[in-house]
C-alpha positions as CSV (number, residue, x, y, z in Angstrom):
1,X,104.5,90.6,124.3
2,X,103.1,87.7,122.2
3,X,103.7,84.2,123.6
4,X,103.6,81.1,121.1
5,X,103.4,77.5,122.0
6,X,103.6,74.5,119.6
7,X,102.4,71.5,121.2
8,X,104.1,68.7,119.5
9,X,104.1,64.8,119.6
10,X,107.5,64.8,121.2
11,X,108.2,68.2,122.4
12,X,106.4,71.5,123.4
13,X,108.1,74.7,122.4
14,X,107.4,78.2,123.8
15,X,108.4,81.3,122.0
16,X,108.2,85.0,122.9
17,X,108.0,87.6,120.6
18,X,108.1,91.6,120.6
19,X,105.9,93.6,119.0
20,X,107.9,93.7,115.8
21,X,108.2,90.0,115.6
22,X,111.7,90.0,117.1
23,X,112.5,86.8,119.0
24,X,112.7,87.4,123.0
25,X,113.1,83.8,124.5
26,X,112.6,80.3,123.2
27,X,112.3,77.0,125.3
28,X,111.3,73.4,124.9
29,X,110.4,70.5,127.1
30,X,109.5,66.8,126.3
31,X,105.8,66.4,125.6
32,X,104.2,64.1,128.4
33,X,102.1,62.7,125.3
34,X,100.1,60.3,127.5
35,X,99.1,62.3,130.3
36,X,96.6,65.3,129.6
37,X,96.9,67.0,133.1
38,X,101.0,66.6,132.8
39,X,100.5,68.5,129.3
40,X,98.4,71.3,130.5
41,X,100.8,71.8,133.9
42,X,103.9,71.9,131.2
43,X,102.4,74.5,129.1
44,X,101.6,76.8,131.8
45,X,105.0,76.3,133.4
46,X,106.6,77.2,130.3
47,X,104.6,80.2,129.8
48,X,105.0,81.4,133.5
49,X,108.8,80.8,133.5
50,X,109.1,82.8,130.0
51,X,107.3,85.6,131.7
52,X,109.0,85.7,134.8
53,X,112.5,85.8,133.0
54,X,111.3,88.7,130.8
55,X,109.2,90.6,133.6
56,X,106.1,90.9,131.1
57,X,102.9,89.2,130.9
58,X,102.0,88.1,127.3
59,X,99.0,86.9,125.3
60,X,99.2,83.3,124.7
61,X,98.6,81.3,121.6
62,X,98.9,77.4,121.0
63,X,99.2,75.5,118.1
64,X,98.1,71.8,118.5
65,X,97.9,68.8,116.2
66,X,94.3,68.9,115.8
67,X,91.6,71.3,116.4
68,X,88.7,72.4,118.8
69,X,85.6,70.8,117.6
70,X,82.6,73.5,116.9
71,X,80.2,70.9,117.8
72,X,81.4,69.8,121.2
73,X,84.0,72.3,122.1
74,X,86.4,69.6,122.5
75,X,89.6,68.7,120.9
76,X,89.2,66.3,117.6
77,X,91.5,64.9,115.1
78,X,94.5,65.0,117.1
79,X,97.6,62.7,116.3
80,X,98.6,63.3,120.0
81,X,95.5,61.2,121.1
82,X,95.3,62.1,124.7
83,X,94.0,65.6,123.9
84,X,90.9,64.1,122.1
85,X,87.8,64.5,123.8
86,X,89.0,67.5,126.3
87,X,88.3,71.4,126.5
88,X,92.0,72.1,125.9
89,X,91.3,75.7,125.3
90,X,89.5,76.3,128.5
91,X,91.8,74.0,130.7
92,X,94.8,76.2,129.7
93,X,92.8,79.3,130.2
94,X,91.9,78.2,133.6
95,X,95.7,77.1,134.3
96,X,96.9,80.4,133.4
97,X,94.2,82.8,134.3
98,X,93.6,84.5,130.9
99,X,92.2,83.8,127.4
100,X,94.2,81.3,125.4
101,X,94.0,81.2,121.6
102,X,94.2,77.7,120.1
103,X,94.8,76.8,116.5
104,X,95.6,73.9,114.2
105,X,99.5,73.8,113.7
106,X,99.2,73.7,110.2
107,X,97.3,76.8,110.2
108,X,99.8,78.3,112.7
109,X,102.7,77.5,109.9
110,X,100.5,79.3,107.3
111,X,99.6,82.4,109.3
112,X,103.7,82.8,110.5
113,X,104.7,82.8,106.8
114,X,101.9,85.0,105.8
115,X,102.5,87.6,108.7
116,X,106.4,87.9,108.5
117,X,107.7,85.2,106.5
118,X,108.0,84.1,102.9
119,X,104.8,85.2,101.9
120,X,104.9,88.4,103.9
121,X,102.3,91.0,102.2
122,X,100.5,88.3,100.1
123,X,96.6,88.5,100.1
124,X,95.9,84.7,100.0
125,X,98.5,82.2,101.2
126,X,98.4,78.4,101.1
127,X,100.8,76.9,103.5
128,X,101.8,73.3,103.0
129,X,103.7,71.0,105.5
130,X,105.1,68.0,103.7
131,X,106.9,65.6,106.2
132,X,105.7,62.6,107.9
133,X,102.3,63.8,106.9
134,X,100.7,66.5,104.5
135,X,99.0,69.4,106.5
136,X,98.1,72.7,105.2
137,X,96.3,76.1,105.9
138,X,95.0,78.9,104.3
139,X,95.4,82.5,105.3
140,X,93.3,85.5,103.8
141,X,94.3,88.9,104.3
142,X,96.1,87.9,107.5
143,X,93.2,85.7,108.8
144,X,93.2,81.9,109.1
145,X,90.6,80.6,106.9
146,X,88.9,78.1,109.5
147,X,85.6,77.2,108.0
148,X,82.5,75.9,109.6
149,X,84.0,72.8,110.7
150,X,87.3,74.1,111.3
151,X,88.7,71.9,108.5
152,X,89.5,74.8,106.1
153,X,92.5,74.0,104.0
154,X,92.8,70.1,104.7
155,X,94.7,69.3,101.6
156,X,95.8,66.0,102.8
157,X,92.5,64.2,103.1
158,X,91.5,64.9,99.6
159,X,92.1,62.5,96.9
160,X,94.6,62.5,94.6
161,X,93.2,64.2,91.7
162,X,93.2,63.1,87.9
163,X,94.6,59.5,88.8
164,X,96.0,57.0,86.5
165,X,94.3,53.5,86.6
166,X,97.3,52.3,88.4
167,X,97.0,54.8,91.0
168,X,93.3,53.9,91.5
169,X,94.2,50.4,91.7
170,X,97.2,50.8,94.2
171,X,95.6,53.7,96.3
172,X,97.1,53.4,99.8
173,X,95.0,53.0,102.8
174,X,94.8,56.3,105.0
175,X,94.4,56.3,108.6
176,X,91.4,58.4,108.1
177,X,89.5,55.5,107.0
178,X,89.6,56.3,103.0
179,X,92.1,55.2,100.4
180,X,94.1,57.2,98.2
181,X,94.1,60.6,100.3
182,X,96.8,63.0,98.9
183,X,98.9,62.8,102.2
184,X,99.3,59.0,101.5
185,X,101.1,60.2,98.2
186,X,102.6,63.4,98.6
187,X,104.0,63.2,102.2
188,X,107.7,62.3,102.8
189,X,106.4,59.2,104.0
190,X,104.2,58.6,101.1
191,X,107.4,59.2,98.9
192,X,109.3,56.4,100.5
193,X,106.3,54.0,100.3
194,X,105.9,54.6,96.7
195,X,109.6,53.8,96.4
196,X,109.4,50.8,98.3
197,X,106.4,49.4,96.4
198,X,108.4,49.9,93.1
199,X,111.7,48.4,94.3
200,X,111.0,46.3,97.5
201,X,113.7,48.6,99.2
202,X,112.9,50.5,102.4
203,X,114.8,54.0,101.7
204,X,114.1,57.3,103.6
205,X,112.7,60.1,101.4
206,X,115.6,62.2,101.5
207,X,118.1,59.6,100.4
208,X,115.6,58.7,97.5
209,X,115.6,62.5,96.5
210,X,119.7,62.7,96.7
211,X,119.9,59.5,94.5
212,X,117.4,61.0,91.9
213,X,119.4,64.1,91.7
214,X,122.4,61.8,91.1
215,X,120.8,60.1,88.3
216,X,119.8,56.7,89.8
217,X,117.1,55.4,87.7
218,X,114.6,53.9,90.2
219,X,115.0,56.8,92.5
220,X,114.4,59.3,89.5
221,X,111.3,57.5,88.5
222,X,109.9,57.7,91.9
223,X,110.9,61.4,92.1
224,X,109.0,61.9,88.6
225,X,105.9,60.3,89.9
226,X,106.0,62.3,93.3
227,X,106.4,65.7,91.3
228,X,103.3,64.7,89.4
229,X,101.0,63.9,92.1
230,X,102.0,66.7,94.1
231,X,101.7,69.2,91.1
232,X,98.3,67.5,90.5
233,X,97.3,68.2,94.3
234,X,98.5,72.0,94.1
235,X,96.8,72.5,90.8
236,X,93.7,71.5,92.3
237,X,94.4,74.1,95.4
238,X,95.1,76.9,92.4
239,X,91.6,76.0,90.7
240,X,89.7,76.2,94.2
241,X,91.5,79.2,95.9
242,X,93.9,80.6,93.4
243,X,96.5,81.7,96.2
244,X,99.1,84.2,95.7
245,X,101.8,82.3,97.1
246,X,102.2,78.6,97.9
247,X,105.0,78.3,100.9
248,X,106.1,74.9,101.5
249,X,107.5,73.5,104.7
250,X,108.5,70.2,106.4
251,X,111.3,67.7,105.4
252,X,110.3,67.6,101.7
253,X,110.7,71.5,101.3
254,X,114.3,70.9,101.6
255,X,114.2,69.0,98.1
256,X,115.7,72.1,96.2
257,X,114.5,70.6,92.8
258,X,110.9,70.8,93.4
259,X,110.7,74.5,93.2
260,X,112.0,74.2,89.5
261,X,110.1,71.1,88.7
262,X,106.4,71.5,90.3
263,X,105.4,74.8,88.5
264,X,105.7,73.3,84.9
265,X,104.1,70.1,86.2
266,X,101.0,72.0,87.5
267,X,100.3,74.0,84.2
268,X,98.4,71.2,82.3
269,X,95.8,71.0,85.4
270,X,95.2,74.7,86.0
271,X,92.3,76.0,84.5
272,X,93.7,79.2,83.2
273,X,95.8,80.3,80.2
274,X,98.9,80.5,82.4
275,X,99.9,79.2,86.0
276,X,102.4,81.8,87.7
277,X,101.8,81.0,91.3
278,X,105.0,81.2,93.1
279,X,106.2,78.1,95.1
280,X,108.4,79.1,97.9
281,X,110.4,77.4,100.8
282,X,109.1,78.6,104.3
283,X,111.3,81.4,105.9
284,X,111.1,80.2,109.3
285,X,111.0,76.3,108.8
286,X,110.3,74.3,111.8
287,X,110.0,77.5,113.7
288,X,106.9,78.6,111.7
289,X,104.4,76.7,114.0
290,X,105.2,78.3,117.1
291,X,105.6,81.8,115.5
292,X,102.3,81.4,113.9
293,X,100.9,80.5,117.7
294,X,102.2,83.8,118.8
295,X,100.7,85.6,115.9
296,X,97.3,84.3,116.8
297,X,97.3,87.9,118.6
298,X,97.9,90.0,115.5
299,X,99.0,93.5,115.4
300,X,96.4,95.9,116.8
301,X,95.2,93.4,119.2
302,X,95.2,94.3,122.7
303,X,98.3,92.9,124.6
304,X,98.0,91.9,128.3
């Protein structure tokens, strides 16, 4: 049995998978996001509760909104800030009495979709979550590409490629300290912010997309700008790693027209005589993170 834990900002979810990926049990509790010790206790209680109910001890993988720094062994880059500076993997291992594998939640998303999701069987998978932010991961032959600094696949904190003069001038500030990061343009938040800058109106991203589909001129213009920006970002990914599949999750993955509109918008920027990279919606949606955490112990690994 493989147990996955998704440590989110508002909830902690646990999922037990059988050896063939079948779902055995799922639970969630609110995240005590300002209390590190309470987070450790909540995760340990969820895992023990699942094991008690199923009568089996499992391996444990945890997806977190950040990563463990290879320099310090402590959590970095976490938007659940109480985690930063703590040895979360070691503390969870101590609480559970066994090895615990930790991974960035976007990497877990990509791994889930590569193992048995929308990109199952593909050699190189780029997984992109575009919702409040823009997180991403790369999986090659079933293995997460972490990189030297554990920031492999960090799509959202690269600059918007091939920007217009206007885009350079109005590049939004990013929380990372830079301006014009892709996350500020292609997240659902970035889509809504762009519409607000153009119209003065605060409208949620799904409503802008729906209005664009209905022919509203201002919404349609915002949507076309969004497609251009996301297409340029994805073309850069194709030029760098040439993935077999791009899998999209998060709130913006529900905008059905993107799957038809992105490919032709990418072609002028891809350094090839053609661009046939499939762009597909995640099979498991919001469940991909917790499933990917469970698959941090892949088939063939010893199961406790």
